[in-house]
Z-matrix of the N, CA and C atoms (Angstrom, degrees):
N
C 1 1.463
C 2 1.526 1 110.85
N 3 1.334 2 116.42 1 -38.09
C 4 1.451 3 119.57 2 -178.39
C 5 1.523 4 111.76 3 -62.57
N 6 1.336 5 116.47 4 -40.42
C 7 1.457 6 118.95 5 -179.78
C 8 1.521 7 111.07 6 -62.83
N 9 1.339 8 116.41 7 -36.01
C 10 1.462 9 118.99 8 177.65
C 11 1.519 10 110.74 9 -69.90
N 12 1.333 11 117.19 10 -33.27
C 13 1.456 12 120.30 11 176.82
C 14 1.517 13 110.19 12 -61.89
N 15 1.327 14 116.71 13 -44.25
C 16 1.453 15 120.46 14 177.87
C 17 1.520 16 110.46 15 -64.07
N 18 1.307 17 116.26 16 -39.20
C 19 1.455 18 120.53 17 177.53
C 20 1.520 19 110.47 18 -60.79
N 21 1.328 20 116.63 19 -39.06
C 22 1.455 21 119.74 20 179.47
C 23 1.508 22 112.19 21 -61.33
N 24 1.342 23 116.23 22 -34.28
C 25 1.455 24 119.51 23 178.18
C 26 1.521 25 111.17 24 -62.82
N 27 1.327 26 116.16 25 -38.55
C 28 1.459 27 120.22 26 177.95
C 29 1.516 28 110.39 27 -68.44
N 30 1.315 29 115.87 28 -47.46
C 31 1.460 30 120.27 29 -175.43
C 32 1.513 31 111.99 30 -66.98
N 33 1.325 32 117.41 31 -25.11
C 34 1.458 33 120.37 32 -177.61
C 35 1.517 34 112.12 33 -58.24
N 36 1.334 35 116.83 34 -27.78
C 37 1.454 36 119.05 35 -179.02
C 38 1.515 37 112.26 36 -105.62
N 39 1.328 38 118.44 37 -4.98
C 40 1.457 39 121.00 38 -177.88
C 41 1.515 40 113.17 39 -101.23
N 42 1.342 41 118.20 40 -20.95
C 43 1.462 42 120.29 41 -173.44
C 44 1.515 43 110.14 42 -88.75
N 45 1.304 44 117.38 43 100.40
C 46 1.453 45 122.35 44 174.50
C 47 1.518 46 107.88 45 -145.42
N 48 1.317 47 117.22 46 118.86
C 49 1.459 48 119.96 47 179.06
C 50 1.515 49 109.62 48 -72.01
N 51 1.302 50 115.96 49 143.40
C 52 1.452 51 120.43 50 177.46
C 53 1.505 52 113.08 51 107.02
N 54 1.309 53 118.23 52 7.26
C 55 1.453 54 120.82 53 172.40
C 56 1.501 55 113.87 54 85.59
N 57 1.344 56 115.27 55 -160.91
C 58 1.457 57 121.41 56 -172.59
C 59 1.512 58 111.58 57 -64.32
N 60 1.320 59 118.21 58 -38.04
C 61 1.458 60 120.25 59 179.73
C 62 1.510 61 110.72 60 -62.05
N 63 1.332 62 116.63 61 -40.82
C 64 1.455 63 119.91 62 177.96
C 65 1.502 64 111.67 63 -63.71
N 66 1.332 65 117.65 64 -38.38
C 67 1.457 66 120.40 65 179.23
C 68 1.511 67 110.66 66 -65.14
N 69 1.319 68 117.32 67 -40.98
C 70 1.456 69 119.87 68 179.63
C 71 1.515 70 110.69 69 -61.71
N 72 1.338 71 116.73 70 -42.20
C 73 1.459 72 119.82 71 178.29
C 74 1.509 73 111.00 72 -63.68
N 75 1.316 74 116.86 73 -39.62
C 76 1.456 75 121.00 74 -179.11
C 77 1.512 76 111.15 75 -67.57
N 78 1.335 77 117.95 76 -37.42
C 79 1.451 78 120.00 77 178.99
C 80 1.525 79 110.25 78 -61.94
N 81 1.336 80 117.06 79 -40.39
C 82 1.450 81 120.36 80 177.67
C 83 1.511 82 111.17 81 -64.88
N 84 1.325 83 117.11 82 -28.59
C 85 1.463 84 121.37 83 -175.79
C 86 1.511 85 113.26 84 -81.98
N 87 1.325 86 119.14 85 -3.53
C 88 1.453 87 119.75 86 -175.71
C 89 1.515 88 112.66 87 -71.52
N 90 1.330 89 118.48 88 -7.95
C 91 1.458 90 120.08 89 174.57
C 92 1.517 91 110.96 90 -72.79
N 93 1.332 92 118.27 91 -15.33
C 94 1.454 93 121.72 92 177.51
C 95 1.510 94 109.67 93 -91.73
N 96 1.343 95 116.20 94 177.17
C 97 1.461 96 120.95 95 -178.38
C 98 1.514 97 113.00 96 -89.19
N 99 1.340 98 118.53 97 -2.17
C 100 1.456 99 120.19 98 176.47
C 101 1.501 100 107.94 99 -105.24
N 102 1.320 101 116.57 100 113.61
C 103 1.448 102 121.33 101 -173.03
C 104 1.516 103 110.83 102 -73.19
N 105 1.330 104 114.79 103 136.88
C 106 1.464 105 124.38 104 175.17
C 107 1.525 106 113.81 105 55.00
N 108 1.339 107 117.05 106 29.66
C 109 1.463 108 119.05 107 179.43
C 110 1.516 109 109.22 108 -94.01
N 111 1.309 110 118.93 109 134.67
C 112 1.449 111 123.72 110 176.06
C 113 1.506 112 109.15 111 -113.64
N 114 1.357 113 115.39 112 161.00
C 115 1.450 114 119.96 113 -178.46
C 116 1.517 115 111.95 114 -77.84
N 117 1.318 116 117.69 115 -17.26
C 118 1.465 117 120.28 116 -177.12
C 119 1.510 118 110.38 117 -132.18
N 120 1.338 119 115.34 118 149.77
C 121 1.472 120 123.66 119 170.14
C 122 1.508 121 113.38 120 47.17
N 123 1.324 122 116.25 121 64.35
C 124 1.466 123 119.94 122 174.42
C 125 1.518 124 107.98 123 -108.13
N 126 1.324 125 117.12 124 129.57
C 127 1.455 126 120.55 125 -176.17
C 128 1.510 127 111.16 126 -73.54
N 129 1.335 128 115.97 127 163.52
C 130 1.456 129 120.79 128 178.02
C 131 1.512 130 111.17 129 -61.20
N 132 1.322 131 117.00 130 -40.98
C 133 1.460 132 120.05 131 179.00
C 134 1.509 133 111.19 132 -61.84
N 135 1.334 134 117.52 133 -40.58
C 136 1.455 135 119.92 134 179.40
C 137 1.520 136 110.50 135 -66.08
N 138 1.336 137 117.73 136 -41.06
C 139 1.454 138 119.52 137 178.98
C 140 1.516 139 110.63 138 -62.63
N 141 1.336 140 116.28 139 -38.57
C 142 1.457 141 120.03 140 177.30
C 143 1.511 142 110.90 141 -60.62
N 144 1.315 143 117.28 142 -43.82
C 145 1.458 144 120.40 143 179.56
C 146 1.512 145 110.96 144 -64.48
N 147 1.334 146 116.53 145 -43.16
C 148 1.450 147 120.09 146 -179.72
C 149 1.520 148 110.46 147 -61.44
N 150 1.327 149 116.47 148 -47.12
C 151 1.455 150 120.18 149 179.98
C 152 1.517 151 111.12 150 -63.41
N 153 1.317 152 117.31 151 -38.80
C 154 1.457 153 120.15 152 179.23
C 155 1.510 154 110.48 153 -61.58
N 156 1.325 155 116.76 154 -43.96
C 157 1.455 156 120.59 155 -178.76
C 158 1.521 157 110.93 156 -63.34
N 159 1.337 158 117.56 157 -48.54
C 160 1.443 159 119.71 158 -174.53
C 161 1.520 160 112.05 159 -76.92
N 162 1.334 161 117.90 160 -28.25
C 163 1.454 162 119.45 161 179.10
C 164 1.522 163 112.03 162 -70.43
N 165 1.314 164 117.86 163 -30.41
C 166 1.452 165 119.99 164 -172.49
C 167 1.516 166 113.75 165 -109.60
N 168 1.316 167 118.88 166 -1.39
C 169 1.453 168 121.77 167 179.54
C 170 1.520 169 110.56 168 -114.81
N 171 1.321 170 116.24 169 142.29
C 172 1.451 171 119.89 170 168.64
C 173 1.516 172 107.91 171 -79.48
N 174 1.353 173 116.01 172 169.61
C 175 1.458 174 119.10 173 176.36
C 176 1.520 175 110.64 174 -57.72
N 177 1.327 176 116.09 175 -38.33
C 178 1.462 177 119.68 176 179.69
C 179 1.520 178 111.08 177 -64.66
N 180 1.341 179 116.73 178 -39.64
C 181 1.467 180 120.40 179 178.27
C 182 1.522 181 110.86 180 -61.91
N 183 1.339 182 115.49 181 -45.59
C 184 1.459 183 119.67 182 -178.76
C 185 1.520 184 110.60 183 -63.83
N 186 1.346 185 116.25 184 -43.82
C 187 1.460 186 119.56 185 179.20
C 188 1.515 187 111.22 186 -62.65
N 189 1.335 188 116.07 187 -39.58
C 190 1.467 189 119.98 188 178.16
C 191 1.511 190 110.78 189 -63.64
N 192 1.335 191 116.89 190 -43.21
C 193 1.460 192 120.44 191 178.63
C 194 1.523 193 110.95 192 -60.15
N 195 1.327 194 116.64 193 -40.16
C 196 1.461 195 119.19 194 -178.22
C 197 1.525 196 111.31 195 -68.50
N 198 1.348 197 116.00 196 -42.01
C 199 1.461 198 118.10 197 177.35
C 200 1.519 199 110.20 198 -63.22
N 201 1.340 200 115.97 199 -40.51
C 202 1.455 201 120.45 200 178.49
C 203 1.523 202 110.20 201 -63.34
N 204 1.323 203 116.29 202 -39.50
C 205 1.455 204 120.30 203 178.42
C 206 1.518 205 111.07 204 -60.07
N 207 1.331 206 116.79 205 -46.53
C 208 1.455 207 120.27 206 -178.73
C 209 1.518 208 111.83 207 -61.52
N 210 1.327 209 116.64 208 -38.47
C 211 1.469 210 119.98 209 -177.31
C 212 1.518 211 112.06 210 -76.13
N 213 1.336 212 116.64 211 -34.50
C 214 1.458 213 119.08 212 -166.16
C 215 1.521 214 115.22 213 -107.16
N 216 1.341 215 117.70 214 -9.87
C 217 1.460 216 118.90 215 -173.44
C 218 1.520 217 112.19 216 -60.79
N 219 1.331 218 116.50 217 -34.49
C 220 1.458 219 119.12 218 -179.98
C 221 1.525 220 112.27 219 -84.09
N 222 1.335 221 117.01 220 -47.06
C 223 1.461 222 119.63 221 -173.06
C 224 1.520 223 111.73 222 -68.03
N 225 1.324 224 117.48 223 -20.77
C 226 1.462 225 119.82 224 179.88
C 227 1.521 226 112.61 225 -104.12
N 228 1.330 227 115.79 226 18.77
C 229 1.455 228 119.16 227 -177.93
C 230 1.523 229 111.85 228 -59.52
N 231 1.317 230 116.98 229 -42.40
C 232 1.465 231 120.05 230 -178.02
C 233 1.525 232 111.33 231 -61.99
N 234 1.343 233 116.37 232 -43.91
C 235 1.461 234 119.82 233 179.17
C 236 1.522 235 110.73 234 -64.44
N 237 1.309 236 116.38 235 -38.71
C 238 1.461 237 121.29 236 178.44
C 239 1.525 238 111.15 237 -63.44
N 240 1.330 239 116.52 238 -47.97
C 241 1.460 240 120.21 239 -178.74
C 242 1.522 241 111.70 240 -63.64
N 243 1.331 242 116.12 241 -32.14
C 244 1.466 243 120.09 242 -178.94
C 245 1.520 244 111.86 243 -65.27
N 246 1.328 245 117.84 244 -22.17
C 247 1.461 246 121.53 245 -179.25
C 248 1.529 247 112.43 246 -82.89
N 249 1.319 248 116.74 247 -10.32
C 250 1.457 249 120.59 248 -175.10
C 251 1.525 250 111.35 249 -102.72
N 252 1.319 251 115.38 250 164.47
C 253 1.469 252 121.25 251 -177.50
C 254 1.526 253 109.97 252 -82.92
N 255 1.323 254 115.39 253 75.53
C 256 1.458 255 121.68 254 -179.61
C 257 1.522 256 109.84 255 -124.15
N 258 1.317 257 115.99 256 151.97
C 259 1.460 258 119.72 257 172.60
C 260 1.524 259 108.89 258 -79.87
N 261 1.320 260 115.93 259 166.30
C 262 1.463 261 119.86 260 177.78
C 263 1.524 262 110.69 261 -60.23
N 264 1.314 263 116.93 262 -39.91
C 265 1.463 264 120.57 263 179.94
C 266 1.528 265 111.32 264 -65.05
N 267 1.325 266 116.69 265 -38.79
C 268 1.460 267 119.98 266 179.32
C 269 1.521 268 111.16 267 -67.18
N 270 1.325 269 116.49 268 -42.86
C 271 1.465 270 119.50 269 177.57
C 272 1.525 271 110.52 270 -61.39
N 273 1.321 272 116.00 271 -44.94
C 274 1.462 273 119.87 272 -179.99
C 275 1.524 274 111.05 273 -62.36
N 276 1.337 275 116.86 274 -38.86
C 277 1.462 276 120.73 275 -179.70
C 278 1.522 277 111.00 276 -63.50
N 279 1.337 278 116.70 277 -43.21
C 280 1.462 279 120.31 278 178.85
C 281 1.523 280 110.45 279 -64.56
N 282 1.326 281 117.06 280 -46.31
C 283 1.458 282 120.61 281 -179.37
C 284 1.524 283 111.34 282 -61.41
N 285 1.331 284 117.28 283 -41.28
C 286 1.462 285 120.59 284 179.44
C 287 1.526 286 111.39 285 -66.29
N 288 1.330 287 115.55 286 -38.67
C 289 1.460 288 119.16 287 179.09
C 290 1.522 289 110.77 288 -65.37
N 291 1.316 290 116.16 289 -42.05
C 292 1.461 291 120.17 290 178.17
C 293 1.523 292 110.53 291 -63.92
N 294 1.327 293 116.51 292 -43.44
C 295 1.465 294 120.27 293 179.46
C 296 1.532 295 110.91 294 -60.19
N 297 1.331 296 116.34 295 -41.38
C 298 1.453 297 120.10 296 178.16
C 299 1.518 298 112.29 297 -65.12
N 300 1.327 299 116.87 298 -39.89
C 301 1.460 300 120.07 299 178.73
C 302 1.516 301 111.09 300 -66.51
N 303 1.332 302 117.15 301 -39.17
C 304 1.464 303 119.86 302 176.34
C 305 1.530 304 110.30 303 -60.07
N 306 1.329 305 115.52 304 -44.95
C 307 1.466 306 120.04 305 -178.92
C 308 1.525 307 111.32 306 -61.59
N 309 1.331 308 116.30 307 -30.91
C 310 1.461 309 121.11 308 179.29
C 311 1.522 310 112.49 309 -85.14
N 312 1.332 311 116.63 310 -0.25
C 313 1.461 312 120.48 311 177.54
C 314 1.509 313 114.95 312 83.14
N 315 1.322 314 117.63 313 20.35
C 316 1.465 315 120.36 314 179.94
C 317 1.523 316 110.55 315 -64.96
N 318 1.319 317 115.90 316 148.38
C 319 1.461 318 120.73 317 178.63
C 320 1.519 319 110.27 318 -73.99
N 321 1.335 320 115.57 319 160.03
C 322 1.462 321 120.25 320 176.90
C 323 1.523 322 110.62 321 -60.44
N 324 1.334 323 115.83 322 -36.18
C 325 1.466 324 120.06 323 178.91
C 326 1.527 325 110.70 324 -62.40
N 327 1.328 326 116.82 325 -45.66
C 328 1.462 327 120.65 326 179.90
C 329 1.523 328 111.07 327 -63.54
N 330 1.330 329 116.26 328 -39.33
C 331 1.463 330 120.24 329 178.91
C 332 1.520 331 110.46 330 -63.52
N 333 1.330 332 117.09 331 -42.90
C 334 1.464 333 120.17 332 179.77
C 335 1.527 334 111.26 333 -62.57
N 336 1.333 335 116.11 334 -39.66
C 337 1.464 336 119.32 335 177.86
C 338 1.526 337 111.19 336 -59.61
N 339 1.317 338 115.63 337 -45.36
C 340 1.463 339 120.03 338 -178.37
C 341 1.524 340 110.86 339 -66.28
N 342 1.336 341 116.73 340 -43.50
C 343 1.461 342 120.00 341 -179.85
C 344 1.521 343 110.36 342 -61.17
N 345 1.323 344 116.31 343 -45.01
C 346 1.459 345 119.91 344 -179.41
C 347 1.522 346 110.92 345 -61.39
N 348 1.327 347 116.56 346 -45.68
C 349 1.455 348 119.85 347 179.06
C 350 1.520 349 112.57 348 -63.44
N 351 1.326 350 116.33 349 -39.58
C 352 1.458 351 120.04 350 -179.77
C 353 1.526 352 110.88 351 -66.35
N 354 1.319 353 116.98 352 -39.92
C 355 1.463 354 120.02 353 178.77
C 356 1.519 355 111.03 354 -61.55
N 357 1.322 356 116.40 355 -39.97
C 358 1.461 357 119.30 356 176.59
C 359 1.521 358 110.88 357 -62.52
N 360 1.320 359 116.71 358 -40.42
C 361 1.464 360 119.74 359 178.27
C 362 1.524 361 111.44 360 -62.13
N 363 1.328 362 116.41 361 -32.43
C 364 1.458 363 120.96 362 -179.11
C 365 1.528 364 112.29 363 -85.33
N 366 1.318 365 116.61 364 3.58
C 367 1.455 366 120.00 365 174.46
C 368 1.516 367 115.84 366 91.67
N 369 1.329 368 117.66 367 7.74
C 370 1.463 369 120.14 368 176.72
C 371 1.521 370 108.20 369 -76.10
N 372 1.307 371 116.82 370 126.69
C 373 1.462 372 121.05 371 -176.02
C 374 1.520 373 111.22 372 -92.37
N 375 1.337 374 114.94 373 158.61
C 376 1.460 375 119.79 374 175.38
C 377 1.521 376 110.89 375 -64.05
N 378 1.344 377 116.64 376 -32.41
C 379 1.463 378 119.73 377 177.95
C 380 1.527 379 110.58 378 -62.42
N 381 1.319 380 116.70 379 -40.46
C 382 1.465 381 120.41 380 178.15
C 383 1.523 382 110.93 381 -64.60
N 384 1.318 383 116.27 382 -43.34
C 385 1.459 384 120.20 383 178.56
C 386 1.519 385 111.30 384 -63.62
N 387 1.347 386 116.33 385 -41.98
C 388 1.463 387 119.81 386 179.93
C 389 1.519 388 111.37 387 -62.59
N 390 1.321 389 116.57 388 -40.70
C 391 1.460 390 120.22 389 -177.87
C 392 1.524 391 111.11 390 -64.85
N 393 1.325 392 116.10 391 -45.53
C 394 1.464 393 119.47 392 179.17
C 395 1.519 394 110.39 393 -65.59
N 396 1.321 395 115.93 394 -39.47
C 397 1.459 396 119.19 395 179.90
C 398 1.530 397 111.15 396 -65.20
N 399 1.331 398 116.82 397 -41.90
C 400 1.464 399 119.15 398 179.50
C 401 1.522 400 110.33 399 -58.98
N 402 1.320 401 116.70 400 -45.94
C 403 1.464 402 120.44 401 179.14
C 404 1.521 403 111.02 402 -60.01
N 405 1.323 404 116.23 403 -41.32
C 406 1.460 405 119.67 404 -179.21
C 407 1.524 406 111.35 405 -67.58
N 408 1.342 407 116.66 406 -38.45
C 409 1.463 408 119.73 407 178.71
C 410 1.528 409 110.80 408 -65.96
N 411 1.324 410 116.56 409 -40.24
C 412 1.462 411 119.86 410 176.56
C 413 1.520 412 110.02 411 -60.36
N 414 1.324 413 116.81 412 -43.98
C 415 1.464 414 120.18 413 178.12
C 416 1.523 415 111.35 414 -59.16
N 417 1.328 416 116.39 415 -42.75
C 418 1.464 417 120.22 416 -179.08
C 419 1.524 418 110.95 417 -62.93
N 420 1.330 419 116.90 418 -42.87
C 421 1.461 420 120.26 419 -179.96
C 422 1.526 421 110.99 420 -68.30
N 423 1.329 422 116.26 421 -39.30
C 424 1.464 423 119.11 422 178.38
C 425 1.521 424 111.07 423 -65.95
N 426 1.323 425 117.07 424 -34.57
C 427 1.466 426 119.84 425 174.50
C 428 1.524 427 110.50 426 -57.85
N 429 1.342 428 116.05 427 -45.58
C 430 1.462 429 119.99 428 -178.57
C 431 1.529 430 111.24 429 -67.11
N 432 1.333 431 116.32 430 -41.09
C 433 1.462 432 119.52 431 178.26
C 434 1.524 433 111.20 432 -65.47
N 435 1.317 434 116.89 433 -39.67
C 436 1.464 435 120.01 434 179.54
C 437 1.520 436 110.65 435 -63.38
N 438 1.330 437 116.29 436 -40.86
C 439 1.461 438 119.91 437 179.00
C 440 1.528 439 110.98 438 -68.04
N 441 1.327 440 116.79 439 -38.60
C 442 1.465 441 120.58 440 -176.67
C 443 1.527 442 112.32 441 -71.42
N 444 1.323 443 116.66 442 -43.26
C 445 1.464 444 121.08 443 -176.28
C 446 1.522 445 113.51 444 -102.00
N 447 1.316 446 116.61 445 -0.17
C 448 1.468 447 121.06 446 -176.87
C 449 1.529 448 110.16 447 55.69
N 450 1.326 449 115.38 448 48.81
C 451 1.462 450 120.71 449 -178.83
C 452 1.524 451 110.86 450 -70.65
N 453 1.317 452 115.14 451 145.06
C 454 1.460 453 119.59 452 171.59
C 455 1.532 454 109.04 453 -74.20
N 456 1.318 455 116.45 454 160.58
C 457 1.460 456 120.04 455 -179.30
C 458 1.524 457 111.65 456 -60.61
N 459 1.338 458 117.05 457 -38.41
C 460 1.460 459 118.90 458 -179.51
C 461 1.525 460 111.21 459 -68.47
N 462 1.333 461 117.18 460 -30.31
C 463 1.462 462 120.42 461 176.97
C 464 1.527 463 110.50 462 -70.85
N 465 1.317 464 116.19 463 -37.99
C 466 1.465 465 119.88 464 175.80
C 467 1.524 466 110.18 465 -59.56
N 468 1.318 467 116.16 466 -43.56
C 469 1.460 468 119.95 467 -179.83
C 470 1.522 469 111.68 468 -67.29
N 471 1.335 470 116.91 469 -31.97
C 472 1.464 471 120.34 470 176.13
C 473 1.522 472 110.80 471 -63.36
N 474 1.335 473 115.99 472 -43.78
C 475 1.466 474 120.11 473 178.10
C 476 1.525 475 110.13 474 -65.10
N 477 1.329 476 116.14 475 -43.99
C 478 1.461 477 119.80 476 -179.87
C 479 1.533 478 111.05 477 -59.58
N 480 1.327 479 116.24 478 -45.74
C 481 1.464 480 120.39 479 -179.62
C 482 1.525 481 111.25 480 -60.46
N 483 1.332 482 116.12 481 -40.50
C 484 1.463 483 120.04 482 179.87
C 485 1.526 484 110.83 483 -64.29
N 486 1.326 485 116.46 484 -41.60
C 487 1.464 486 120.83 485 178.95
C 488 1.523 487 110.68 486 -64.70
N 489 1.320 488 116.48 487 -44.65
C 490 1.462 489 119.86 488 -178.38
C 491 1.530 490 111.76 489 -65.44
N 492 1.334 491 116.63 490 -38.07
C 493 1.468 492 119.08 491 177.35
C 494 1.525 493 110.57 492 -65.07
N 495 1.330 494 115.90 493 -43.66
C 496 1.462 495 119.74 494 -179.04
C 497 1.525 496 111.19 495 -65.16
N 498 1.316 497 116.25 496 -40.23
C 499 1.464 498 119.19 497 178.70
C 500 1.524 499 110.82 498 -64.65
N 501 1.328 500 116.64 499 -40.79
C 502 1.465 501 120.58 500 178.20
C 503 1.523 502 111.25 501 -62.46
N 504 1.338 503 116.25 502 -28.63
C 505 1.463 504 121.11 503 178.72
C 506 1.522 505 112.38 504 -84.98
N 507 1.342 506 117.07 505 1.29
C 508 1.456 507 120.89 506 176.39
C 509 1.511 508 115.38 507 91.98
N 510 1.329 509 117.88 508 19.64
C 511 1.465 510 120.64 509 -179.74
C 512 1.522 511 110.79 510 -62.57
N 513 1.334 512 115.54 511 141.99
C 514 1.458 513 120.05 512 176.44
C 515 1.529 514 109.54 513 -85.57
N 516 1.334 515 118.62 514 173.53
C 517 1.466 516 120.28 515 -175.81
C 518 1.520 517 114.33 516 -56.81
N 519 1.342 518 116.96 517 -42.80
C 520 1.452 519 119.19 518 179.03
C 521 1.518 520 112.07 519 -62.94
N 522 1.324 521 116.08 520 -37.57
C 523 1.464 522 120.40 521 178.62
C 524 1.524 523 111.24 522 -69.44
N 525 1.326 524 117.12 523 -36.13
C 526 1.465 525 119.94 524 176.42
C 527 1.522 526 110.74 525 -63.62
N 528 1.313 527 115.78 526 -39.09
C 529 1.463 528 119.99 527 177.56
C 530 1.525 529 110.48 528 -61.62
N 531 1.331 530 116.24 529 -43.90
C 532 1.460 531 119.73 530 179.35
C 533 1.522 532 111.42 531 -65.75
N 534 1.319 533 117.30 532 -34.20
C 535 1.468 534 120.61 533 176.49
C 536 1.520 535 110.19 534 -60.83
N 537 1.323 536 116.72 535 -43.55
C 538 1.469 537 120.60 536 178.37
C 539 1.520 538 110.41 537 -60.67
N 540 1.330 539 116.07 538 -49.00
C 541 1.465 540 120.20 539 -178.05
C 542 1.527 541 111.36 540 -63.60
N 543 1.324 542 116.73 541 -46.37
C 544 1.467 543 120.34 542 -178.71
C 545 1.527 544 111.51 543 -63.44
N 546 1.327 545 116.46 544 -37.99
C 547 1.464 546 119.62 545 -179.91
C 548 1.520 547 110.68 546 -67.34
N 549 1.323 548 116.53 547 -41.04
C 550 1.464 549 119.78 548 177.48
C 551 1.525 550 110.77 549 -63.01
N 552 1.335 551 116.48 550 -39.86
C 553 1.465 552 119.78 551 177.25
C 554 1.522 553 110.72 552 -63.58
N 555 1.313 554 117.11 553 -42.21
C 556 1.463 555 121.05 554 178.17
C 557 1.524 556 111.16 555 -60.29
N 558 1.322 557 115.81 556 -33.32
C 559 1.464 558 120.76 557 178.75
C 560 1.525 559 112.36 558 -77.94
N 561 1.344 560 116.46 559 -4.30
C 562 1.454 561 120.12 560 175.45
C 563 1.511 562 115.73 561 100.80
N 564 1.322 563 118.07 562 12.39
C 565 1.463 564 120.90 563 -177.72
C 566 1.524 565 110.65 564 -98.33
N 567 1.324 566 115.79 565 143.52
C 568 1.460 567 121.92 566 176.47
C 569 1.527 568 108.21 567 -85.11
N 570 1.321 569 116.45 568 111.70
C 571 1.465 570 120.42 569 -176.48
C 572 1.526 571 111.29 570 -110.44
N 573 1.330 572 116.84 571 19.94
C 574 1.466 573 120.39 572 -177.02
C 575 1.516 574 111.50 573 -55.97
N 576 1.326 575 116.84 574 -49.74
C 577 1.464 576 120.45 575 -178.64
C 578 1.521 577 111.36 576 -65.18
N 579 1.327 578 116.13 577 -41.28
C 580 1.459 579 119.73 578 -179.95
C 581 1.515 580 111.12 579 -65.22
N 582 1.322 581 117.15 580 -41.87
C 583 1.468 582 120.72 581 178.96
C 584 1.526 583 110.33 582 -61.49
N 585 1.329 584 116.16 583 -44.02
C 586 1.462 585 120.24 584 179.93
C 587 1.526 586 110.79 585 -63.90
N 588 1.332 587 115.84 586 -42.98
C 589 1.467 588 119.41 587 -179.17
C 590 1.523 589 110.95 588 -64.26
N 591 1.322 590 116.96 589 -45.15
C 592 1.468 591 120.06 590 -179.84
C 593 1.524 592 111.28 591 -65.08
N 594 1.335 593 117.35 592 -39.01
C 595 1.458 594 119.86 593 178.76
C 596 1.524 595 111.39 594 -65.04
N 597 1.334 596 116.15 595 -41.53
C 598 1.462 597 119.94 596 177.84
C 599 1.522 598 110.84 597 -63.70
N 600 1.327 599 115.83 598 -41.94
C 601 1.461 600 119.65 599 179.78
C 602 1.523 601 111.03 600 -65.41
N 603 1.324 602 116.07 601 -40.77
C 604 1.458 603 120.17 602 179.17
C 605 1.524 604 110.78 603 -63.14
N 606 1.338 605 116.88 604 -42.36
C 607 1.461 606 120.82 605 178.81
C 608 1.523 607 111.18 606 -64.42
N 609 1.333 608 116.23 607 -41.73
C 610 1.462 609 120.17 608 179.08
C 611 1.521 610 110.96 609 -63.25
N 612 1.323 611 116.11 610 -41.40
C 613 1.466 612 119.86 611 178.80
C 614 1.522 613 111.00 612 -65.03
N 615 1.334 614 116.47 613 -38.95
C 616 1.462 615 120.05 614 178.91
C 617 1.524 616 110.21 615 -62.06
N 618 1.335 617 116.54 616 -45.01
C 619 1.462 618 119.87 617 -178.92
C 620 1.524 619 111.38 618 -64.91
N 621 1.339 620 116.69 619 -40.16
C 622 1.461 621 118.90 620 178.04
C 623 1.519 622 110.63 621 -62.52
N 624 1.335 623 115.84 622 -44.27
C 625 1.465 624 120.51 623 179.46
C 626 1.523 625 110.57 624 -64.27
N 627 1.333 626 116.93 625 -42.69
C 628 1.460 627 121.93 626 -179.35
C 629 1.517 628 110.56 627 -63.27
N 630 1.339 629 117.08 628 -46.01
C 631 1.457 630 120.73 629 -179.59
C 632 1.520 631 111.08 630 -63.64
N 633 1.335 632 116.14 631 -38.67
C 634 1.464 633 119.97 632 -179.59
C 635 1.520 634 111.06 633 -66.55
N 636 1.331 635 116.53 634 -40.70
C 637 1.461 636 120.12 635 -175.09
C 638 1.519 637 112.85 636 -79.10
N 639 1.333 638 117.31 637 -35.51
C 640 1.455 639 120.20 638 -170.50
C 641 1.526 640 114.09 639 -115.88
N 642 1.319 641 117.05 640 -3.39
C 643 1.458 642 119.70 641 -178.69
C 644 1.508 643 112.73 642 -58.09
N 645 1.344 644 116.18 643 -39.57
C 646 1.459 645 120.03 644 -179.03
C 647 1.522 646 111.01 645 -62.66
N 648 1.328 647 116.44 646 -43.91
C 649 1.463 648 120.17 647 179.23
C 650 1.511 649 111.05 648 -64.86
N 651 1.347 650 115.52 649 -38.52
C 652 1.454 651 118.64 650 -179.96
C 653 1.519 652 110.86 651 -63.92
N 654 1.341 653 115.57 652 -38.79
C 655 1.457 654 117.90 653 179.91
C 656 1.517 655 110.92 654 -64.70
N 657 1.322 656 115.89 655 -40.13
C 658 1.455 657 118.52 656 177.96
C 659 1.515 658 111.03 657 -64.32
N 660 1.335 659 116.02 658 -40.35
C 661 1.450 660 119.06 659 178.47
C 662 1.510 661 111.53 660 -63.01
N 663 1.333 662 115.98 661 -38.04
C 664 1.457 663 121.00 662 179.83
C 665 1.522 664 109.91 663 -64.83
N 666 1.335 665 117.08 664 -44.34
C 667 1.459 666 120.33 665 -180.00
C 668 1.521 667 110.95 666 -63.79
N 669 1.323 668 115.88 667 -38.46
C 670 1.458 669 120.12 668 -179.15
C 671 1.519 670 110.56 669 -63.73
N 672 1.316 671 115.65 670 -41.78
C 673 1.462 672 118.69 671 -179.29
C 674 1.516 673 110.60 672 -65.70
N 675 1.328 674 116.55 673 -41.46
C 676 1.458 675 118.89 674 179.66
C 677 1.523 676 110.80 675 -64.69
N 678 1.342 677 115.29 676 -37.74
C 679 1.455 678 118.15 677 177.96
C 680 1.519 679 110.99 678 -63.70
N 681 1.302 680 116.96 679 -39.29
C 682 1.460 681 121.63 680 179.64
C 683 1.524 682 110.13 681 -64.67
N 684 1.332 683 116.40 682 -43.40
C 685 1.459 684 119.95 683 180.00
C 686 1.518 685 110.72 684 -64.69
N 687 1.332 686 116.28 685 -37.93
C 688 1.452 687 120.16 686 -177.66
C 689 1.523 688 111.01 687 -65.17
N 690 1.353 689 115.68 688 -38.31
C 691 1.466 690 118.17 689 -179.48
C 692 1.518 691 110.89 690 -65.57
N 693 1.340 692 116.65 691 -33.95
C 694 1.463 693 119.14 692 177.85
C 695 1.520 694 110.14 693 -77.78
């Protein structure tokens, strides 16, 4: 499970639909609380992933994931590539290219751009990356839940199975969160505090997203009203 958690840190910055341009936009967006979200052309699957991340993570969790991503994206490249449908020669080519860029002093951002573009050239799809990333994110969250509630391994697998079944049935991020909470309750755990924390975080994320998307329109509406009052 730990290896998949590390893999998730790598994938968190590599999974962006729309190619290299989309990845660049997403990298700029990491200063916000919605991971890999762009202002234009975001697929439904990407929105689902973004909502899942922000609905189930506290700000501290998200910040920790980002710091972990920065530290581990390079050192875990081999493990990440091993999870994808690549030949040995393709994996070696990517690793050698990354090593050369490091030697030349390239930034982590530039390296990620090149890796993402190269994977597309080798036929790795965004759907494949999203699927592996989702699994890794689930592992990371289950790690935290196991540590918090001292869950047994079989209980962790029970929660995982419930999440995977719900996702296969088309559950949205909020519903997946409820599946986790309900399953933990069924197992006998008191999740009152966790439910409250996740609900508060979800509401805060909604307000941030709402203000970002509609704040400009609201300001214009406010100016219009003041102008109308002034004329009278």
